[in-house]
DOPARO-955608 format. One line per 3 residues: number of its first residue (from 1); for each residue x, y, z of C-alpha. Coordinates in nm, 2 decimals, padded with zeros to 4 digits, always signed. Layout:
BEGIN
NUM) X/Y/Z | ...
//
This chain:
BEGIN
1) +00.00/+00.00/+00.00 | +00.13/+00.35/-00.09 | +00.03/+00.61/+00.17
4) +00.06/+00.89/-00.08 | -00.20/+00.72/-00.30 | -00.44/+00.69/-00.01
7) -00.41/+01.06/+00.08 | -00.44/+01.17/-00.28 | -00.76/+00.97/-00.33
10) -00.92/+01.09/-00.01 | -01.07/+01.39/-00.20 | -01.16/+01.20/-00.51
13) -01.44/+01.39/-00.68 | -01.71/+01.19/-00.86 | -01.72/+01.45/-01.14
16) -01.36/+01.35/-01.24 | -01.45/+00.99/-01.30 | -01.43/+00.88/-01.67
19) -01.48/+00.50/-01.70 | -01.37/+00.51/-02.06 | -01.02/+00.64/-01.99
22) -00.73/+00.41/-01.92 | -00.68/+00.30/-01.56 | -00.55/+00.58/-01.34
25) -00.21/+00.54/-01.20 | -00.33/+00.53/-00.84 | -00.51/+00.20/-00.91
28) -00.18/+00.02/-00.92 | -00.10/+00.12/-00.57 | -00.37/-00.09/-00.41
31) -00.34/-00.47/-00.41 | -00.69/-00.54/-00.30 | -01.02/-00.55/-00.48
34) -01.37/-00.46/-00.38 | -01.43/-00.78/-00.18 | -01.15/-00.92/+00.04
37) -01.19/-01.25/+00.22 | -00.96/-01.38/+00.49 | -00.94/-01.76/+00.55
40) -00.86/-01.87/+00.91 | -00.71/-02.20/+01.01 | -00.99/-02.26/+01.25
43) -01.26/-02.24/+01.00 | -01.28/-02.27/+00.62 | -01.55/-02.00/+00.61
46) -01.43/-01.68/+00.45 | -01.46/-01.35/+00.63 | -01.60/-01.09/+00.38
49) -01.49/-00.74/+00.43 | -01.70/-00.53/+00.19 | -01.60/-00.17/+00.21
52) -01.88/+00.08/+00.18 | -01.86/+00.41/+00.00 | -01.81/+00.71/+00.22
55) -02.15/+00.82/+00.33 | -02.36/+01.04/+00.55 | -02.60/+00.92/+00.81
58) -02.91/+00.75/+00.68 | -03.21/+00.62/+00.87 | -03.21/+00.31/+00.65
61) -02.88/+00.13/+00.68 | -02.72/-00.15/+00.86 | -02.35/-00.19/+00.95
64) -02.16/-00.51/+00.88 | -01.94/-00.60/+01.18 | -01.66/-00.85/+01.22
67) -01.67/-01.04/+01.55 | -01.38/-01.18/+01.74 | -01.40/-01.51/+01.56
70) -01.39/-01.35/+01.22 | -01.74/-01.46/+01.12 | -01.99/-01.23/+00.94
73) -02.22/-01.24/+00.65 | -02.08/-01.37/+00.33 | -01.97/-01.12/+00.06
76) -02.17/-01.02/-00.24 | -02.18/-01.21/-00.56 | -01.83/-01.09/-00.66
79) -01.57/-01.36/-00.61 | -01.36/-01.29/-00.30 | -00.98/-01.28/-00.30
82) -00.86/-01.54/-00.04 | -00.58/-01.45/+00.19 | -00.42/-01.73/+00.40
85) -00.29/-01.65/+00.75 | -00.09/-01.87/+00.99 | -00.26/-01.77/+01.32
88) -00.55/-01.59/+01.47 | -00.33/-01.30/+01.57 | -00.22/-01.27/+01.22
91) -00.58/-01.30/+01.11 | -00.69/-01.01/+01.31 | -00.40/-00.80/+01.18
94) -00.48/-00.89/+00.82 | -00.85/-00.82/+00.87 | -00.76/-00.47/+00.99
97) -00.52/-00.42/+00.70 | -00.76/-00.55/+00.45 | -01.03/-00.32/+00.57
100) -00.80/-00.03/+00.56 | -00.69/-00.12/+00.20 | -01.04/-00.16/+00.10
103) -01.15/+00.17/+00.24 | -00.87/+00.35/+00.07 | -00.93/+00.17/-00.26
106) -01.31/+00.23/-00.26 | -01.26/+00.61/-00.21 | -01.08/+00.61/-00.54
109) -01.32/+00.40/-00.75 | -01.64/+00.36/-00.55 | -01.82/+00.62/-00.76
112) -01.81/+00.39/-01.06 | -01.66/+00.06/-00.94 | -01.95/-00.06/-00.73
115) -02.01/-00.43/-00.71 | -02.26/-00.55/-00.96 | -02.53/-00.67/-00.72
118) -02.51/-00.36/-00.50 | -02.53/-00.12/-00.80 | -02.80/-00.32/-00.98
121) -03.03/-00.32/-00.67 | -02.98/+00.04/-00.60 | -03.01/+00.18/-00.95
124) -03.28/-00.07/-01.04 | -03.50/+00.06/-00.76 | -03.43/+00.42/-00.88
127) -03.49/+00.36/-01.25 | -03.78/+00.13/-01.26 | -03.90/+00.08/-00.90
130) -03.93/-00.29/-00.99 | -04.06/-00.48/-00.68 | -03.89/-00.79/-00.81
133) -03.55/-00.64/-00.78 | -03.35/-00.77/-00.49 | -03.35/-00.55/-00.18
136) -03.04/-00.66/+00.00 | -02.79/-00.41/+00.15 | -02.66/-00.14/-00.07
139) -02.39/+00.12/-00.03 | -02.50/+00.46/+00.11 | -02.39/+00.73/-00.13
142) -02.29/+01.09/-00.05 | -02.51/+01.39/-00.07 | -02.51/+01.63/-00.36
145) -02.29/+01.89/-00.19 | -02.02/+01.65/-00.06 | -01.72/+01.48/-00.21
148) -01.59/+01.13/-00.14 | -01.37/+01.23/+00.15 | -01.55/+01.07/+00.45
151) -01.38/+00.83/+00.69 | -01.70/+00.69/+00.82 | -01.73/+00.32/+00.91
154) -01.87/+00.06/+00.67 | -02.24/+00.13/+00.61 | -02.49/-00.03/+00.38
157) -02.81/+00.12/+00.24 | -03.13/-00.08/+00.22 | -03.42/-00.03/-00.02
160) -03.70/+00.19/+00.14 | -03.98/-00.03/+00.28 | -04.34/+00.02/+00.37
163) -04.50/-00.05/+00.71 | -04.58/-00.41/+00.60 | -04.22/-00.47/+00.50
166) -04.27/-00.47/+00.13 | -04.07/-00.27/-00.12 | -04.25/+00.06/-00.19
169) -04.22/+00.13/-00.56 | -04.39/+00.47/-00.52 | -04.08/+00.60/-00.35
172) -03.87/+00.56/-00.66 | -03.75/+00.88/-00.81 | -03.95/+00.98/-01.12
175) -03.69/+01.16/-01.32 | -03.53/+00.87/-01.50 | -03.69/+00.64/-01.75
178) -03.57/+00.31/-01.87 | -03.70/-00.01/-02.03 | -03.85/-00.27/-01.80
181) -03.54/-00.48/-01.80 | -03.31/-00.19/-01.72 | -03.22/-00.32/-01.38
184) -03.10/-00.64/-01.54 | -02.89/-00.44/-01.79 | -02.74/-00.24/-01.51
187) -02.67/-00.55/-01.31 | -02.48/-00.70/-01.59 | -02.30/-00.37/-01.68
190) -01.92/-00.40/-01.62 | -01.93/-00.05/-01.48 | -02.05/-00.20/-01.15
193) -01.85/-00.53/-01.15 | -01.47/-00.53/-01.12 | -01.47/-00.91/-01.05
196) -01.58/-01.00/-01.40 | -01.27/-00.89/-01.57 | -01.17/-01.06/-01.90
199) -00.81/-01.07/-01.79 | -00.73/-01.44/-01.72 | -00.44/-01.35/-01.50
202) -00.68/-01.20/-01.24 | -00.93/-01.48/-01.23 | -00.94/-01.69/-00.91
205) -00.63/-01.52/-00.79 | -00.52/-01.59/-00.43 | -00.28/-01.37/-00.23
208) -00.07/-01.57/+00.01 | +00.04/-01.28/+00.22 | +00.06/-00.91/+00.19
211) +00.41/-00.78/+00.16 | +00.59/-00.49/-00.01 | +00.70/-00.73/-00.28
214) +00.35/-00.84/-00.36 | +00.27/-00.75/-00.72 | -00.06/-00.56/-00.73
217) -00.32/-00.62/-01.00 | -00.45/-00.34/-01.21 | -00.83/-00.33/-01.25
220) -00.95/-00.23/-01.59 | -01.17/+00.08/-01.59 | -01.54/+00.01/-01.60
223) -01.77/+00.11/-01.88 | -02.02/+00.40/-01.85 | -02.37/+00.33/-01.72
226) -02.65/+00.33/-01.98 | -02.91/+00.59/-01.87 | -03.21/+00.76/-02.03
229) -03.40/+01.06/-01.92 | -03.75/+01.18/-01.99 | -03.91/+01.52/-02.06
232) -03.97/+01.59/-01.69 | -03.60/+01.57/-01.60 | -03.46/+01.86/-01.40
235) -03.11/+01.98/-01.32 | -03.14/+01.83/-00.97 | -03.22/+01.49/-01.13
238) -02.90/+01.51/-01.33 | -02.69/+01.61/-01.03 | -02.82/+01.30/-00.85
241) -02.64/+01.07/-01.10 | -02.34/+01.31/-01.15 | -02.26/+01.29/-00.77
244) -02.26/+00.91/-00.80 | -01.99/+00.89/-01.06 | -02.22/+00.84/-01.36
247) -02.13/+01.17/-01.53 | -02.01/+01.00/-01.84 | -02.32/+00.79/-01.89
250) -02.53/+01.09/-01.80 | -02.38/+01.31/-02.07 | -02.42/+01.04/-02.33
253) -02.79/+01.01/-02.25 | -02.86/+01.38/-02.32 | -03.00/+01.36/-02.67
256) -03.24/+01.65/-02.70 | -03.19/+02.03/-02.69 | -03.37/+02.05/-02.36
259) -03.16/+01.78/-02.20 | -02.84/+01.92/-02.33 | -02.94/+02.26/-02.19
262) -03.00/+02.10/-01.85 | -02.67/+01.92/-01.87 | -02.48/+02.23/-01.97
265) -02.65/+02.42/-01.69 | -02.55/+02.16/-01.44 | -02.19/+02.17/-01.55
268) -02.19/+02.55/-01.54 | -02.31/+02.53/-01.18 | -02.04/+02.29/-01.09
271) -01.77/+02.50/-01.27 | -01.86/+02.80/-01.05 | -01.77/+02.60/-00.74
274) -01.40/+02.66/-00.66 | -01.37/+02.32/-00.51 | -01.51/+02.13/-00.81
277) -01.34/+02.32/-01.10 | -01.04/+02.10/-01.13 | -01.25/+01.78/-01.11
280) -01.47/+01.91/-01.40 | -01.18/+02.03/-01.60 | -00.99/+01.70/-01.56
283) -01.28/+01.49/-01.72 | -01.22/+01.48/-02.09 | -01.58/+01.36/-02.15
286) -01.71/+01.68/-01.99 | -01.49/+01.90/-02.21 | -01.60/+01.71/-02.52
289) -01.96/+01.76/-02.43 | -01.93/+02.13/-02.38 | -01.73/+02.17/-02.70
292) -01.99/+01.99/-02.91 | -02.27/+02.18/-02.74 | -02.13/+02.52/-02.79
295) -02.10/+02.48/-03.16 | -02.40/+02.26/-03.23 | -02.65/+02.40/-03.48
298) -02.83/+02.09/-03.60 | -02.92/+01.75/-03.45 | -02.65/+01.49/-03.41
301) -02.68/+01.15/-03.59 | -02.95/+00.95/-03.42 | -03.14/+01.25/-03.28
304) -03.48/+01.36/-03.39 | -03.47/+01.58/-03.69 | -03.76/+01.79/-03.56
307) -03.52/+01.95/-03.31 | -03.33/+02.12/-03.59 | -03.51/+02.45/-03.53
310) -03.43/+02.45/-03.16 | -03.06/+02.40/-03.22 | -03.06/+02.68/-03.49
313) -03.23/+02.93/-03.25 | -02.99/+03.20/-03.14 | -03.18/+03.20/-02.81
316) -03.10/+02.83/-02.73 | -02.94/+02.85/-02.39 | -02.75/+02.52/-02.41
319) -02.48/+02.69/-02.62 | -02.44/+02.98/-02.37 | -02.42/+02.75/-02.07
322) -02.16/+02.53/-02.23 | -01.93/+02.83/-02.30 | -02.00/+02.96/-01.95
325) -01.88/+02.63/-01.81 | -01.54/+02.67/-01.98 | -01.52/+03.04/-01.88
328) -01.57/+02.94/-01.51 | -01.31/+02.67/-01.53 | -01.05/+02.92/-01.64
331) -01.09/+03.11/-01.32 | -00.84/+02.88/-01.15 | -00.49/+02.83/-01.28
334) -00.50/+02.46/-01.17 | -00.74/+02.39/-01.46 | -00.51/+02.53/-01.73
337) -00.32/+02.21/-01.80 | -00.64/+02.02/-01.87 | -00.80/+02.29/-02.08
340) -00.49/+02.37/-02.28 | -00.44/+01.99/-02.35 | -00.81/+01.94/-02.46
343) -00.80/+01.89/-02.84 | -00.97/+02.17/-03.02 | -01.10/+02.36/-02.71
346) -00.92/+02.68/-02.79 | -01.04/+02.67/-03.15 | -01.40/+02.61/-03.03
349) -01.38/+02.91/-02.81 | -01.24/+03.12/-03.09 | -01.53/+03.01/-03.32
352) -01.78/+03.11/-03.06 | -01.61/+03.44/-03.00 | -01.64/+03.52/-03.37
355) -02.01/+03.45/-03.36 | -02.01/+03.09/-03.49 | -02.21/+02.88/-03.57
358) -02.37/+03.09/-03.84 | -02.70/+03.04/-04.03 | -02.80/+03.20/-04.36
361) -03.13/+03.36/-04.44 | -03.25/+03.47/-04.78 | -03.45/+03.79/-04.84
364) -03.51/+04.05/-05.11 | -03.19/+04.21/-05.01 | -02.99/+03.90/-05.07
367) -02.83/+03.63/-04.85 | -02.77/+03.73/-04.49 | -02.54/+03.56/-04.24
370) -02.68/+03.54/-03.88 | -02.47/+03.45/-03.58 | -02.63/+03.18/-03.36
373) -02.40/+03.26/-03.07 | -02.55/+03.50/-02.83 | -02.37/+03.81/-02.72
376) -02.32/+03.66/-02.37 | -02.18/+03.34/-02.52 | -01.93/+03.54/-02.72
379) -01.84/+03.74/-02.41 | -01.79/+03.42/-02.21 | -01.56/+03.28/-02.49
382) -01.35/+03.60/-02.49 | -01.31/+03.59/-02.11 | -01.21/+03.22/-02.12
385) -00.94/+03.29/-02.38 | -00.83/+03.60/-02.19 | -00.79/+03.41/-01.86
388) -00.59/+03.14/-02.03 | -00.36/+03.40/-02.18 | -00.26/+03.51/-01.84
391) -00.06/+03.19/-01.78 | +00.30/+03.24/-01.87 | +00.33/+02.89/-02.03
394) +00.01/+02.94/-02.23 | +00.09/+03.25/-02.42 | +00.30/+03.10/-02.70
397) +00.07/+02.81/-02.75 | -00.24/+03.04/-02.78 | -00.06/+03.29/-03.01
400) +00.02/+03.00/-03.25 | -00.35/+02.93/-03.31 | -00.45/+03.16/-03.60
403) -00.82/+03.11/-03.52 | -00.78/+03.27/-03.18 | -00.60/+03.58/-03.30
406) -00.85/+03.63/-03.59 | -01.13/+03.59/-03.34 | -00.99/+03.86/-03.11
409) -00.94/+04.09/-03.41 | -01.31/+04.05/-03.51 | -01.43/+04.11/-03.16
412) -01.22/+04.43/-03.13 | -01.38/+04.55/-03.45 | -01.73/+04.47/-03.32
415) -01.81/+04.22/-03.60 | -02.16/+04.05/-03.58 | -02.25/+04.21/-03.24
418) -02.61/+04.32/-03.19 | -02.58/+04.46/-02.84 | -02.35/+04.77/-02.79
421) -02.29/+04.70/-02.42 | -02.19/+04.34/-02.46 | -01.98/+04.44/-02.76
424) -01.79/+04.69/-02.54 | -01.73/+04.43/-02.27 | -01.61/+04.17/-02.52
427) -01.38/+04.42/-02.69 | -01.22/+04.49/-02.35 | -01.15/+04.12/-02.29
430) -01.02/+04.07/-02.65 | -00.79/+04.37/-02.62 | -00.66/+04.25/-02.28
433) -00.59/+03.90/-02.43 | -00.38/+04.06/-02.71 | -00.20/+04.27/-02.45
436) -00.12/+03.95/-02.25 | +00.00/+03.77/-02.56 | +00.22/+04.07/-02.66
439) +00.42/+04.03/-02.33 | +00.61/+03.74/-02.49 | +00.86/+03.84/-02.75
442) +00.82/+03.50/-02.92 | +00.47/+03.60/-03.01 | +00.56/+03.91/-03.21
445) +00.58/+03.73/-03.55 | +00.24/+03.57/-03.50 | +00.07/+03.89/-03.38
448) +00.22/+04.11/-03.65 | +00.16/+03.84/-03.91 | -00.22/+03.82/-03.84
451) -00.39/+04.03/-04.11 | -00.56/+04.33/-03.96 | -00.47/+04.26/-03.60
454) -00.24/+04.55/-03.53 | -00.48/+04.78/-03.72 | -00.76/+04.66/-03.49
457) -00.56/+04.74/-03.18 | -00.50/+05.09/-03.31 | -00.87/+05.12/-03.39
460) -00.96/+05.03/-03.03 | -00.71/+05.28/-02.89 | -00.86/+05.56/-03.09
463) -01.23/+05.47/-03.05 | -01.22/+05.41/-02.68 | -01.05/+05.75/-02.60
466) -01.32/+06.01/-02.66 | -01.42/+06.34/-02.50 | -01.44/+06.19/-02.16
469) -01.08/+06.06/-02.18 | -00.93/+05.72/-02.19 | -01.06/+05.39/-02.06
472) -00.90/+05.07/-01.94 | -00.95/+04.94/-02.30 | -00.75/+05.23/-02.43
475) -00.47/+05.16/-02.19 | -00.45/+04.79/-02.28 | -00.44/+04.88/-02.65
478) -00.16/+05.13/-02.60 | +00.03/+04.88/-02.39 | +00.00/+04.61/-02.66
481) +00.14/+04.86/-02.92 | +00.42/+04.95/-02.67 | +00.51/+04.58/-02.63
484) +00.51/+04.52/-03.01 | +00.73/+04.82/-03.07 | +01.01/+04.72/-02.84
487) +01.19/+04.48/-03.07 | +01.43/+04.65/-03.32 | +01.29/+04.45/-03.61
490) +00.93/+04.55/-03.54 | +00.96/+04.93/-03.50 | +00.93/+05.03/-03.87
493) +00.66/+04.76/-03.93 | +00.44/+04.90/-03.65 | +00.50/+05.26/-03.76
496) +00.39/+05.20/-04.11 | +00.08/+05.01/-04.01 | -00.22/+05.22/-04.12
499) -00.39/+05.40/-03.83 | -00.13/+05.34/-03.56 | +00.03/+05.69/-03.56
502) -00.31/+05.86/-03.57 | -00.44/+05.64/-03.29 | -00.15/+05.72/-03.06
505) -00.15/+06.09/-03.14 | -00.53/+06.09/-03.06 | -00.47/+05.93/-02.72
508) -00.20/+06.18/-02.60 | -00.41/+06.47/-02.73 | -00.74/+06.37/-02.57
511) -00.61/+06.26/-02.23 | -00.55/+06.53/-01.98 | -00.26/+06.49/-01.72
514) -00.39/+06.40/-01.38 | -00.21/+06.38/-01.04 | -00.32/+06.02/-00.98
517) -00.10/+05.78/-01.17 | -00.36/+05.50/-01.16 | -00.61/+05.71/-01.35
520) -00.70/+05.56/-01.69 | -00.62/+05.89/-01.86 | -00.27/+05.91/-01.70
523) -00.19/+05.54/-01.77 | -00.31/+05.56/-02.13 | -00.11/+05.87/-02.19
526) +00.21/+05.71/-02.05 | +00.17/+05.39/-02.25 | +00.10/+05.59/-02.57
529) +00.41/+05.81/-02.52 | +00.61/+05.50/-02.44 | +00.50/+05.33/-02.77
532) +00.58/+05.65/-02.96 | +00.92/+05.67/-02.79 | +01.00/+05.31/-02.89
535) +00.91/+05.39/-03.25 | +01.12/+05.71/-03.25 | +01.43/+05.50/-03.17
538) +01.40/+05.31/-03.49 | +01.65/+05.44/-03.74 | +01.41/+05.42/-04.03
541) +01.14/+05.60/-03.84 | +01.33/+05.92/-03.72 | +01.28/+06.13/-04.03
544) +00.92/+06.02/-04.13 | +00.80/+06.06/-03.77 | +00.95/+06.41/-03.74
547) +00.75/+06.51/-04.05 | +00.43/+06.33/-03.95 | +00.14/+06.58/-03.95
550) +00.05/+06.70/-03.59 | +00.30/+06.47/-03.42 | +00.56/+06.73/-03.30
553) +00.28/+06.96/-03.18 | +00.13/+06.68/-02.97 | +00.46/+06.59/-02.81
556) +00.53/+06.96/-02.72 | +00.18/+06.97/-02.56 | +00.26/+06.68/-02.34
559) +00.59/+06.84/-02.22 | +00.41/+07.17/-02.15 | +00.12/+07.01/-01.95
562) +00.25/+06.69/-01.80 | +00.50/+06.66/-01.51 | +00.53/+06.28/-01.48
565) +00.65/+05.98/-01.69 | +00.47/+06.10/-02.00 | +00.68/+06.41/-02.00
568) +01.00/+06.21/-01.98 | +00.89/+05.99/-02.27 | +00.81/+06.30/-02.48
571) +01.16/+06.45/-02.41 | +01.31/+06.12/-02.51 | +01.14/+06.15/-02.85
574) +01.29/+06.50/-02.90 | +01.63/+06.35/-02.82 | +01.58/+06.08/-03.08
577) +01.50/+06.34/-03.34 | +01.81/+06.54/-03.25 | +02.02/+06.22/-03.28
580) +01.95/+06.20/-03.65 | +02.18/+06.44/-03.84 | +01.92/+06.50/-04.12
583) +01.68/+06.62/-03.86 | +01.90/+06.87/-03.67 | +01.86/+07.16/-03.90
586) +01.48/+07.12/-03.93 | +01.45/+07.09/-03.55 | +01.63/+07.42/-03.50
589) +01.44/+07.59/-03.78 | +01.10/+07.50/-03.63 | +01.14/+07.76/-03.36
592) +00.93/+07.58/-03.10 | +01.15/+07.28/-03.01 | +01.47/+07.46/-02.90
595) +01.29/+07.69/-02.65 | +01.12/+07.39/-02.50 | +01.44/+07.20/-02.46
598) +01.61/+07.50/-02.29 | +01.31/+07.55/-02.05 | +01.31/+07.19/-01.93
601) +01.68/+07.19/-01.89 | +01.66/+07.51/-01.67 | +01.35/+07.42/-01.47
604) +01.40/+07.05/-01.38 | +01.68/+06.98/-01.13 | +01.77/+06.61/-01.15
607) +01.49/+06.45/-01.35 | +01.54/+06.22/-01.64 | +01.35/+06.46/-01.86
610) +01.62/+06.72/-01.80 | +01.89/+06.48/-01.89 | +01.72/+06.40/-02.22
613) +01.68/+06.77/-02.30 | +02.04/+06.85/-02.22 | +02.15/+06.56/-02.44
616) +01.94/+06.68/-02.72 | +02.08/+07.04/-02.69 | +02.43/+06.89/-02.69
619) +02.36/+06.70/-03.02 | +02.21/+07.01/-03.18
//
C-alpha cells in the first residue's frame, strides 16, 4: 500500500470519473479488490470485508461488523480474494489491514466501481422501481454537496420499505426512465463489476500474504452506465447521478436540446464552485460535451430531426451554458493544464467568440449571415481565452493558433455584435488578451503576421478614447502597441501600419494629465508616449516621424502640460529626433522645439526629462 496514493484519493471527486479512460495510476498502488476475504485455520468459512462508499448518516442502513472469531455475512456475488494466514493474531491484523486497504481503494473508484449486485439493486430501484428487484444491503452514497472524503465506518443502504415490510415502488425517483429490464442491464454492466474482468491473470487469484514485494493487480476501468431521461427531467435529477460517478453515462444520455441545456446548466453550476473546478476540467468527456454543445447547430446523428429549429435558434441556452462552463473553469490556474491539452478547445472558443455557428437567411436584399452565438456566449468565450492567456506557459501556444488571433481581431472590431454594451465588454476582454500575448517576445511574429490585428488594436485605442478621456481598454491597446514596438525589427513595421500613428496621437491629445498615476487617462497617456518613444528610436522612423502631421505639436503639448513619466517619454522623443543628423537643421528651424528644450533643462533639477533635453541640446 502506498500512503501517498491513499491521501491523494481521499478527496476524489465523482465528477472527475471517466470510466472510458485508461486505468488511473493510483489503481496500481492498491493490491486489494472490492471484496476481500480472509481464511482462518480454525474455519474454512471466509470472512468478507466489503468496504462501503463514504456516506452520510441514513435512517435506513445496517452496519456489517466482524466479531472476534472473524465470522460475518458472506460477501456479495463478486468472487472474493482469499488471503491465507498462519494464526489468529495474524488473522486479526490482516483483517484490519484488508479493511483499511479496501476503504482507501473504494474512495478512489467507489463512484463507478460498485459491485454488480449492489449497484444493480440500488439503480434498479431508482430507474424502474421494480418490486422484483433484490432488496439486500446497498452502499449509502454521498449527498449532492459532498465529495468522497468521508472516513465513516462501513455502512450499507437498504431499499425503502413500507410498514408491512414490502418494497415501496412509489418512492422511486421519477426523473429517469428506462426499459422494463433496465435493472438487469445495469446489473450486468461491467461498470459495476470489477470481478468479471476478462483478464485471465486476475481470475481466481489468491494472495498468500501481503508484503511490499506483492505484485498488485490493475483493475480495468469500468464502462459508462447506460441511462435515459424523460421530458420531466430537472437539473437536480442530473446532479443526482453526477454525484454518484455516472457523469459520463449521463452526458451520453442527453439527446435532446432541452436535456443538453439542462446538462450544460448543471456543468456551469459545478464549474462555478471553486472546489469542483479541477474535477470538472480533468474529465475529458465533460470537455468534449461542452465543445460539441457550444458549436451545435443541428441534430446529431440518431437525434430527432424535428429538433433542428431549436438548435438553430440564437436564443438556445445550451450553447451559452456550455461556454460559460469553460469560462468558469478558467478562473483557477490549476485547470489550465487540462483545458490547454483538450484537443480543439481553444479553436472552439475562438469560433464562438467570432459568432459561430452561423446560419444563412435569404431575403429580397440577398443572403444574410446570422450569428447563432448570443452576445453573452461570445463574451464568455472572450473571457475564457483572456484568462488562459494570463498563464505564462500558455501565451506562446495560444498565439500559435490563428483562429484565436483572428477571433480577437473580429471582436475588437465589433463584428456581428447586436448589443452595444456586450460588444464593449467583449472588446475589452479581447484587447486584454492581445495585451497579454504581446508580453512574450516570441509571439511578435504571430501577432504582426495576423492580417488586420495591429490595425484593430489601433482602432480600439482611438475609438475608446473620446471626449471623456481614456478607458481601461485604451490603456491595454496602447500597452499592446508598446510591447510590439520594443523589438528593433518591429519598429518600422508597426510605424507604417495604417492608423497606428493617428491612434497614438489621438490618445496623447485627448487625455489630460492627472495627479493620480492610476487614472485611466494618465496610464493611457504614459503607454501611448512609451509606444511613440519606442518607434522614434528606430533608425528608419526618425525622419518620417518628425515630419508626420501633428506629431511634434502633440509631443510639445505633453511636455508643457505633464509633469510625470509621460513628459519624460516626450523629451526622449525629441532627443531621438536630434540624434538624426538630417533632422538637426529642421529641428532648430521650427522655432518651438529649441525653447522647450532649454526651458526643461533650466526648470528640472535632477529628473530624467532634464537629462534627455540636455543631451538633445548637446547633439544640436
